[in-house]
One Martini backbone bead per residue (centre of mass of N, CA, C, O) as a GRO file, in nm:
protein
  310
    1MET     BB    1 -18.147  -0.489   8.530
    2LYS     BB    2 -18.221  -0.226   8.732
    3LEU     BB    3 -18.038   0.062   8.844
    4PHE     BB    4 -18.289   0.256   8.824
    5LYS     BB    5 -18.530   0.440   8.959
    6LYS     BB    6 -18.831   0.571   8.921
    7VAL     BB    7 -18.937   0.879   8.955
    8PRO     BB    8 -19.191   1.016   9.090
    9GLU     BB    9 -19.439   1.213   9.007
   10MET     BB   10 -19.558   1.512   9.068
   11PRO     BB   11 -19.809   1.676   9.132
   12SER     BB   12 -19.947   1.960   9.006
   13ASP     BB   13 -20.019   2.088   9.281
   14GLU     BB   14 -19.727   2.084   9.400
   15LEU     BB   15 -19.590   2.253   9.172
   16SER     BB   16 -19.780   2.516   9.217
   17ILE     BB   17 -19.673   2.621   9.492
   18ASN     BB   18 -19.397   2.770   9.367
   19ARG     BB   19 -19.588   2.946   9.213
   20ILE     BB   20 -19.690   3.235   9.060
   21SER     BB   21 -19.941   3.411   9.014
   22LYS     BB   22 -20.071   3.629   8.794
   23LYS     BB   23 -20.158   3.846   8.994
   24THR     BB   24 -19.896   3.865   9.155
   25ASN     BB   25 -19.714   3.927   8.913
   26ALA     BB   26 -19.856   4.192   8.836
   27VAL     BB   27 -19.811   4.341   9.103
   28LEU     BB   28 -19.501   4.324   9.105
   29ASN     BB   29 -19.455   4.470   8.837
   30LEU     BB   30 -19.590   4.733   8.926
   31VAL     BB   31 -19.407   4.796   9.164
   32PHE     BB   32 -19.136   4.799   9.002
   33LEU     BB   33 -19.220   5.019   8.807
   34LEU     BB   34 -19.270   5.243   9.016
   35TRP     BB   35 -18.987   5.233   9.136
   36SER     BB   36 -18.833   5.302   8.876
   37LEU     BB   37 -18.970   5.576   8.829
   38ALA     BB   38 -18.877   5.702   9.104
   39CYS     BB   39 -18.570   5.692   9.005
   40VAL     BB   40 -18.581   5.828   8.707
   41LEU     BB   41 -18.751   6.094   8.705
   42PRO     BB   42 -18.564   6.290   8.861
   43LEU     BB   43 -18.332   6.276   8.653
   44ALA     BB   44 -18.502   6.369   8.411
   45LEU     BB   45 -18.576   6.646   8.533
   46VAL     BB   46 -18.289   6.758   8.550
   47VAL     BB   47 -18.236   6.755   8.245
   48VAL     BB   48 -18.472   6.932   8.154
   49VAL     BB   49 -18.408   7.185   8.330
   50SER     BB   50 -18.121   7.235   8.203
   51PHE     BB   51 -18.291   7.303   7.915
   52SER     BB   52 -18.417   7.544   8.051
   53SER     BB   53 -18.544   7.839   8.099
   54GLU     BB   54 -18.578   8.080   8.336
   55GLN     BB   55 -18.860   8.178   8.250
   56SER     BB   56 -18.998   7.901   8.257
   57ILE     BB   57 -18.941   7.842   8.558
   58PHE     BB   58 -19.079   8.099   8.674
   59GLN     BB   59 -19.368   8.032   8.556
   60ASN     BB   60 -19.382   7.683   8.584
   61GLY     BB   61 -19.151   7.552   8.685
   62TYR     BB   62 -19.101   7.233   8.721
   63SER     BB   63 -19.078   7.058   8.400
   64PHE     BB   64 -19.117   6.826   8.136
   65PHE     BB   65 -19.270   7.085   7.975
   66PRO     BB   66 -19.135   7.336   7.855
   67SER     BB   67 -19.181   7.649   7.695
   68GLU     BB   68 -18.852   7.675   7.698
   69TRP     BB   69 -18.557   7.628   7.541
   70SER     BB   70 -18.206   7.598   7.670
   71LEU     BB   71 -17.825   7.668   7.674
   72ASP     BB   72 -17.729   7.874   7.895
   73ALA     BB   73 -17.610   7.702   8.121
   74TYR     BB   74 -17.379   7.574   7.951
   75ARG     BB   75 -17.255   7.836   7.846
   76PHE     BB   76 -17.178   7.952   8.122
   77PHE     BB   77 -16.966   7.733   8.208
   78PHE     BB   78 -16.775   7.780   7.955
   79LYS     BB   79 -16.694   8.079   8.075
   80LEU     BB   80 -16.487   7.977   8.313
   81GLY     BB   81 -16.278   7.848   8.152
   82ASP     BB   82 -16.052   7.612   8.309
   83GLN     BB   83 -16.197   7.514   8.569
   84LEU     BB   84 -16.373   7.276   8.478
   85ILE     BB   85 -16.146   7.107   8.351
   86ARG     BB   86 -15.966   7.097   8.601
   87SER     BB   87 -16.173   6.959   8.788
   88TYR     BB   88 -16.203   6.707   8.619
   89GLY     BB   89 -15.908   6.616   8.632
   90ILE     BB   90 -15.895   6.585   8.940
   91THR     BB   91 -16.126   6.383   8.971
   92ILE     BB   92 -16.011   6.162   8.789
   93PHE     BB   93 -15.749   6.122   8.940
   94VAL     BB   94 -15.870   6.055   9.218
   95THR     BB   95 -16.044   5.816   9.126
   96VAL     BB   96 -15.832   5.632   8.998
   97VAL     BB   97 -15.607   5.631   9.215
   98GLY     BB   98 -15.788   5.575   9.461
   99THR     BB   99 -15.908   5.305   9.368
  100LEU     BB  100 -15.644   5.147   9.327
  101PHE     BB  101 -15.526   5.191   9.610
  102SER     BB  102 -15.767   5.080   9.771
  103LEU     BB  103 -15.772   4.797   9.645
  104ALA     BB  104 -15.489   4.710   9.724
  105ILE     BB  105 -15.509   4.735  10.040
  106THR     BB  106 -15.773   4.579  10.076
  107ALA     BB  107 -15.691   4.308   9.948
  108MET     BB  108 -15.444   4.248  10.131
  109PHE     BB  109 -15.577   4.275  10.407
  110ALA     BB  110 -15.807   4.065  10.363
  111TYR     BB  111 -15.622   3.822  10.307
  112VAL     BB  112 -15.483   3.812  10.580
  113LEU     BB  113 -15.756   3.784  10.748
  114SER     BB  114 -15.844   3.505  10.597
  115ARG     BB  115 -15.603   3.375  10.742
  116SER     BB  116 -15.591   3.144  11.001
  117ASP     BB  117 -15.255   3.120  11.012
  118TYR     BB  118 -15.240   3.397  11.125
  119ALA     BB  119 -15.120   3.522  11.418
  120TYR     BB  120 -15.264   3.839  11.393
  121ASN     BB  121 -15.565   3.825  11.318
  122ARG     BB  122 -15.727   3.921  11.574
  123VAL     BB  123 -15.591   4.191  11.624
  124PHE     BB  124 -15.652   4.332  11.345
  125THR     BB  125 -15.957   4.292  11.356
  126LEU     BB  126 -16.008   4.464  11.610
  127LEU     BB  127 -15.882   4.726  11.500
  128MET     BB  128 -16.078   4.753  11.263
  129LEU     BB  129 -16.346   4.751  11.426
  130PHE     BB  130 -16.282   5.003  11.598
  131THR     BB  131 -16.304   5.212  11.356
  132MET     BB  132 -16.623   5.169  11.325
  133LEU     BB  133 -16.692   5.298  11.627
  134PHE     BB  134 -16.428   5.486  11.638
  135ASN     BB  135 -16.320   5.838  11.650
  136GLY     BB  136 -16.158   6.160  11.657
  137GLY     BB  137 -16.265   6.338  11.447
  138ILE     BB  138 -16.227   6.623  11.266
  139VAL     BB  139 -16.001   6.768  11.419
  140ALA     BB  140 -15.800   6.534  11.445
  141THR     BB  141 -15.789   6.466  11.144
  142TYR     BB  142 -15.691   6.742  11.046
  143MET     BB  143 -15.424   6.752  11.211
  144VAL     BB  144 -15.296   6.496  11.095
  145ASN     BB  145 -15.311   6.568  10.784
  146THR     BB  146 -15.167   6.857  10.804
  147GLN     BB  147 -14.930   6.840  11.032
  148MET     BB  148 -14.814   6.541  11.006
  149LEU     BB  149 -14.864   6.479  10.677
  150GLY     BB  150 -14.897   6.732  10.481
  151LEU     BB  151 -15.203   6.757  10.311
  152GLY     BB  152 -15.243   7.041  10.267
  153ASN     BB  153 -15.343   7.147   9.964
  154SER     BB  154 -15.375   6.846   9.848
  155VAL     BB  155 -15.458   6.580   9.646
  156TRP     BB  156 -15.401   6.362   9.875
  157ALA     BB  157 -15.641   6.456  10.061
  158LEU     BB  158 -15.853   6.302   9.856
  159ILE     BB  159 -15.732   5.997   9.906
  160LEU     BB  160 -15.621   5.883  10.184
  161PRO     BB  161 -15.875   5.909  10.387
  162MET     BB  162 -16.037   5.686  10.173
  163SER     BB  163 -15.857   5.415  10.126
  164LEU     BB  164 -15.991   5.280  10.396
  165ASN     BB  165 -16.248   5.028  10.446
  166ALA     BB  166 -16.371   4.817  10.677
  167PHE     BB  167 -16.618   4.699  10.531
  168TYR     BB  168 -16.467   4.606  10.270
  169VAL     BB  169 -16.280   4.411  10.416
  170ILE     BB  170 -16.501   4.220  10.515
  171VAL     BB  171 -16.621   4.147  10.243
  172LEU     BB  172 -16.352   4.038  10.115
  173ARG     BB  173 -16.295   3.825  10.326
  174THR     BB  174 -16.547   3.657  10.266
  175PHE     BB  175 -16.467   3.598   9.976
  176TYR     BB  176 -16.200   3.445  10.034
  177LYS     BB  177 -16.339   3.214  10.208
  178SER     BB  178 -16.481   3.089   9.943
  179ILE     BB  179 -16.213   2.986   9.881
  180PRO     BB  180 -16.051   2.712   9.848
  181LEU     BB  181 -15.791   2.590  10.039
  182GLU     BB  182 -15.671   2.381   9.837
  183ILE     BB  183 -15.556   2.584   9.634
  184ILE     BB  184 -15.345   2.711   9.823
  185GLU     BB  185 -15.202   2.446   9.900
  186ALA     BB  186 -15.119   2.367   9.612
  187ALA     BB  187 -14.938   2.616   9.565
  188ARG     BB  188 -14.744   2.556   9.798
  189ILE     BB  189 -14.648   2.277   9.694
  190ASP     BB  190 -14.540   2.413   9.415
  191GLY     BB  191 -14.375   2.684   9.545
  192ALA     BB  192 -14.553   2.913   9.623
  193GLY     BB  193 -14.587   3.210   9.739
  194GLU     BB  194 -14.772   3.454   9.867
  195PHE     BB  195 -14.763   3.650   9.622
  196LYS     BB  196 -14.815   3.438   9.404
  197THR     BB  197 -15.087   3.343   9.513
  198PHE     BB  198 -15.233   3.614   9.514
  199PHE     BB  199 -15.183   3.715   9.206
  200SER     BB  200 -15.245   3.423   9.050
  201ILE     BB  201 -15.515   3.320   9.220
  202VAL     BB  202 -15.690   3.508   9.399
  203LEU     BB  203 -15.749   3.754   9.216
  204PRO     BB  204 -15.884   3.609   8.968
  205LEU     BB  205 -16.120   3.493   9.169
  206SER     BB  206 -16.197   3.819   9.266
  207LYS     BB  207 -16.340   4.002   9.053
  208PRO     BB  208 -16.629   4.052   9.159
  209GLY     BB  209 -16.549   4.180   9.432
  210LEU     BB  210 -16.361   4.403   9.320
  211ALA     BB  211 -16.572   4.539   9.135
  212THR     BB  212 -16.774   4.617   9.351
  213ILE     BB  213 -16.584   4.781   9.534
  214GLY     BB  214 -16.478   4.965   9.307
  215MET     BB  215 -16.750   5.106   9.251
  216PHE     BB  216 -16.798   5.223   9.532
  217THR     BB  217 -16.530   5.382   9.540
  218THR     BB  218 -16.575   5.555   9.290
  219ILE     BB  219 -16.828   5.700   9.392
  220ALA     BB  220 -16.700   5.821   9.647
  221TYR     BB  221 -16.485   5.992   9.502
  222TRP     BB  222 -16.670   6.146   9.301
  223ASN     BB  223 -16.883   6.260   9.537
  224ASP     BB  224 -16.673   6.412   9.685
  225TRP     BB  225 -16.663   6.739   9.885
  226PHE     BB  226 -16.549   6.766  10.177
  227LEU     BB  227 -16.240   6.746  10.140
  228GLY     BB  228 -16.215   6.996   9.961
  229MET     BB  229 -16.331   7.195  10.175
  230LEU     BB  230 -16.122   7.119  10.410
  231TYR     BB  231 -15.819   7.120  10.244
  232ILE     BB  232 -15.879   7.319  10.013
  233VAL     BB  233 -15.766   7.647   9.911
  234ASP     BB  234 -15.716   7.624   9.620
  235GLN     BB  235 -15.936   7.668   9.357
  236LYS     BB  236 -15.768   7.509   9.133
  237LYS     BB  237 -15.809   7.224   9.320
  238TYR     BB  238 -16.090   7.169   9.262
  239PRO     BB  239 -16.331   6.963   9.249
  240VAL     BB  240 -16.634   6.918   9.117
  241GLN     BB  241 -16.802   6.905   9.382
  242THR     BB  242 -16.680   7.165   9.506
  243LEU     BB  243 -16.764   7.344   9.275
  244LEU     BB  244 -17.066   7.307   9.315
  245TRP     BB  245 -17.076   7.417   9.603
  246SER     BB  246 -16.958   7.700   9.540
  247MET     BB  247 -17.170   7.788   9.316
  248GLN     BB  248 -17.420   7.765   9.513
  249ASN     BB  249 -17.297   7.982   9.742
  250SER     BB  250 -17.115   8.162   9.526
  251LEU     BB  251 -17.046   8.421   9.291
  252GLU     BB  252 -16.749   8.485   9.361
  253PHE     BB  253 -16.625   8.235   9.232
  254MET     BB  254 -16.687   8.317   8.939
  255LYS     BB  255 -16.509   8.565   8.940
  256GLN     BB  256 -16.234   8.411   9.000
  257SER     BB  257 -16.274   8.191   8.752
  258SER     BB  258 -16.281   8.375   8.537
  259ALA     BB  259 -16.094   8.473   8.270
  260ASN     BB  260 -16.263   8.757   8.284
  261ALA     BB  261 -16.342   8.999   8.514
  262LEU     BB  262 -16.504   9.203   8.323
  263GLU     BB  263 -16.744   8.980   8.276
  264TYR     BB  264 -16.899   8.959   8.548
  265ALA     BB  265 -17.143   9.144   8.525
  266GLU     BB  266 -17.275   8.992   8.290
  267MET     BB  267 -17.278   8.710   8.419
  268ALA     BB  268 -17.443   8.781   8.675
  269ALA     BB  269 -17.698   8.882   8.523
  270ASN     BB  270 -17.709   8.588   8.342
  271ALA     BB  271 -17.724   8.391   8.564
  272PRO     BB  272 -17.808   8.082   8.622
  273THR     BB  273 -17.980   7.894   8.861
  274ASP     BB  274 -18.156   7.640   8.828
  275SER     BB  275 -18.038   7.541   8.555
  276GLY     BB  276 -17.743   7.551   8.655
  277ARG     BB  277 -17.759   7.331   8.868
  278MET     BB  278 -17.857   7.109   8.677
  279ALA     BB  279 -17.622   7.118   8.476
  280LEU     BB  280 -17.397   7.048   8.682
  281THR     BB  281 -17.521   6.781   8.766
  282VAL     BB  282 -17.495   6.647   8.490
  283LEU     BB  283 -17.182   6.681   8.465
  284VAL     BB  284 -17.132   6.497   8.720
  285VAL     BB  285 -17.311   6.229   8.662
  286LEU     BB  286 -17.254   6.118   8.374
  287PRO     BB  287 -16.979   5.962   8.400
  288ILE     BB  288 -17.080   5.751   8.617
  289LEU     BB  289 -17.302   5.631   8.435
  290LEU     BB  290 -17.103   5.526   8.211
  291ALA     BB  291 -16.943   5.328   8.416
  292TYR     BB  292 -17.151   5.119   8.522
  293PRO     BB  293 -17.176   4.891   8.293
  294PHE     BB  294 -16.880   4.769   8.347
  295PHE     BB  295 -16.985   4.651   8.651
  296GLN     BB  296 -17.263   4.500   8.642
  297LYS     BB  297 -17.183   4.190   8.590
  298TYR     BB  298 -17.055   4.173   8.901
  299PHE     BB  299 -17.274   4.230   9.118
  300VAL     BB  300 -17.432   3.972   9.187
  301LYS     BB  301 -17.187   3.795   9.259
  302GLY     BB  302 -17.048   3.996   9.459
  303LEU     BB  303 -17.299   4.023   9.665
  304THR     BB  304 -17.367   3.691   9.701
  305VAL     BB  305 -17.118   3.600   9.801
  306GLY     BB  306 -17.140   3.382  10.083
  307GLY     BB  307 -17.454   3.326  10.125
  308VAL     BB  308 -17.367   3.024  10.050
  309LYS     BB  309 -17.309   2.731  10.213
  310GLY     BB  310 -17.132   2.417  10.162
   0.00000   0.00000   0.00000
């Protein structure tokens, strides 16, 4: 007695319906190749120009094949004394501490909103969504952060205003809802409290989502220059991005930041302009590019989770 029936094989014509033809595959590969080149070539041009001499840029413009290579732009920035190193230290501190703090409050807030048995779930969800649509503006935000919270000219002014993003809360809440409720109920039956359940069960299962949001938050903190320009008065507390903005807009900043003010005349005369901007851009972008591969393996799962409902 046969327990299973033999499944009839589908005709080859029907199987080929879901396959991409060779011509279509070649066209798609060409399109993706061109798109990748459009993303990579500008960054490669920035690197090449940063190693080009000012004379070469003046004669030939921006080129992948400069007539003369030079390290003058990088040498120039190392003459700024401790300012560049100090700005890097501030940016690294703000990025690391800000990312960890932001992940902590985002993860806990999203977990509370993901629990349907929480009494004030709808109230806090509406308050959070309200902040995505309306805000007090720059003036009101500046007055609150400087006069009420006392964050003016403080490194915490670069961390706290960006610590909670309503969109990331919504994304992480969706991720939490994809976790089977039976797991949380089983932990409660075993005697685990809310904090024990959250830290021992929910967080380990949420690594892809946390890594994805953590990478976006890291990039936001690293690339932010506006908060430094808005709140920081002491130039010694400038992050790297605000340093880049200052050096692009005023050579007076270089005078104040140089270790020896008597060297300013010579530095100003030999200051690289185009290659200098590109060199500083490379110095700013390189660390975040090196950090990206550590998060890449979580991206696909973190971005697509919740997209398919069981």
